[in-house]
N, C-alpha and C positions, 0 to 999 in steps of 0.2 A: 423389327427382324425377330422370328420366332427363335427363342432361347435354344431349343434343342437342335435347330437346324444350324446356328452359330456355332454350337459346340461341337458338332457333326464337321462344320467346316475348318475349325480350328485343328481337329485330329487328322484330317486329310490333308492339310497343309503340312502338318507335322511329318507324318508319313512321307510326303513327296521329298520335304527338306532331308530326312534321313536316308531316304533311298539314294537321292544323289548327292550325299556328303562321301567325298572321296576319302580312301584309308591314308592315315599316315605312313604306312610301308606296306610294300608288297614285293613279292618275289616271282620270277618268271615261272611257268609251269615246270614241275620236276622232269617232264618229258623231254625238256627243250634243253640244250646244251648249256646255255646260260643259266639256267633254273638248277640244273644239275650241278653246276662247278659253284654256283654261290651256294647251295645247301651244304657242298662238303666245307667250304672255306668257313662257313658261319658255325658247322657242326663242331669243327676242330678248335675253335675259338672262344673265349669265355663272356658272357654277359653279366651285367650288374647282378651280383647276389649268388655268383657260381664260384666254384674254386679255381683260383689261377686269376680273376678277375684284377686288375690293377686300376686301369682308367680306359675311358674309350680310345685316346692315343695307342695305348699298349696293344688293346683288341684289335683296331684297326693293323697295327703294325704287323700282329700275329697273321693277319689275313693276308696282308701282302706279301709276307715272306714265305707262307705255305705256298701261295702261288706262283712265288720265285722256283720253289723246290720243283713244282709239277712242269715249269718251264725249262728248267735248267736238265731235267731229266730227258728232254725231248731237244733241246737245243743247244746245251752245253757239255754234252759229254765229253769228258777230259781225256786227253792222250792216254793210251794205255787201257783204256776201259771200253767195254761193249755197254751199248745201252740195257741190254737184258740183265746185266750185272748190277745196274743201280736201280732200275725200273722194272724190272721182272717181264719187259715186254718190250718189242721193236716195234714203234708205232710213234707218228706224229700227232697224233688224234689225243687230246687232252683227257676226253671221256675215257679212252682205252686205258690212259695212264692210271687215270683214279680207280679204275675196276680192276686193273692187273691183280693177279692172285695173291692174297694176303698183305696186299700195300696199304689200303685203305678201310678200316674196318667199319662195317656198316655201308659200303659202297660196292656194288658188285654187277653182274650179269644175269638175268635170269636165263632158262632153257632156251627160249627163242632168241639171245643175243642182245637184249635191251637193257640198259642200264637201270637199276633199281637200289633203292635205299632201304633199308632195313626200318620195320615200323618205328622201332624207338626213335630213329633218326626224324622220320616225317612228324612223329608226334612231337618233339620238340620243336621243331620247327614251326608248327603249328602253335604252339604254345607260344613261343617268342612274338610270332604275329599278333596273337590276341593280346597279348601285354602291349606291344608296340601301337595297336591301333585302339587301346582302351583311352578313357581320360579325356580333355577338351584341348588337348594340344600335344605335338609329337614331342617326344622324350628321349632318352639315350636309346633305348631298344629300336625306336624308328630310326633313330640316325645310324644305328651300327646295319640294320636291314637294309637301308637304303644304300650305306654305303657299300655292301658287300655285293649288292645286287649291281650296282654302278660298276664295281671293280670288275665282276666276272664279264660283264656284257663289254665293258671296253677292251679288254684282254682279246675275246674273240672277234673283235672287229679292228682293233689296231696294235695290240701287244701290251705288255705290262705297263700300266701308268703309274710307274713309281720306280724309285731307284732300289737296288739288291743290295742291303747293308752287309752283305757277308761276301760280295764280288772280291774287296781288297784283303780279305782274310789270306795270309799267306803262310803263319807259321801259327803253330798251335803247341804250347808246352815242349817247344823245341824241335817239334817236328814238322816238316814242309808238307803244307796242304795245298791242294788245287785252287782254293779260294771257292765260293758261293756254297749255298747248303744244298744237299742232295736226300736229306731226310730230317724227319721229326718225329719225335715220340713224347709221350708224358714226362714231365720233367722231375722224374726221379731217377738216382743214381743207378738203381737197379734195371733200369730200361735202358738198352743199348742195341742196335741194329748188328754190332759186331763187324766182322770182317775188317776191309779198309776205310771204315767210317770213323772219324774223328768227332768227338764232342767239342763243340764250340763251348767255350768258359763263360762264365757271367760277365766277366771283365771285356771280353770282345762282342757282348750283347746277345749271347747264345740262347738265354731263357726269355721266351716272350710269351705271354698269355698262359702260362702253366707248360709251356712246351718247351723241350730242349730241342736245337737244331744242330745237325751234325754234316761237316763237309767229308771230303776224301782225302786220304794219302796221297800226295802228289806222285809218290814212288809206290806202286800196290805191291802188295806182299806176295 
């Protein structure tokens, strides 16, 4: 067989194999509800090498707990509160809750009313995907991205696939609270949503993935 033809044949076979190779991780398009929700959960949670990263399990717990915040803002508004007070909007649509004014930095709606993510958010997501799909086998980045997309997709089809770790929190520093988390912020003492929000302390697992979670006073001020 002609040597040159043989080399060309191997190159073509290699290209075909590369074209057919599946990515280790992928996210749904940002224009879809599942893709948009997954981006929010991933963007708010630390990945290996980033500030706040402890372990894969801690990051997964962060993603799940943020999802529970969004869900609680729609479906578990406590007595004495209005949804607008805790979610800045009245809606049963999770994308609306994410994009409500001044709620999730980097996530909003454009002039046409379509949900958009800030360029820096999409740039980070694409970098995470690039890392996840490099190498010869899936690693921690791929595991976390596949988890977050599975979490978002499962929620939109059947509800939150996991327990709410804050549902049973009834007292914080001798203050009666509603249970469940209704807000999260960067885990620094000087970040606080104020008002009737109550900081869930470390001994009640209130710090996850570099984020501090907040419940509500049972009796609003």
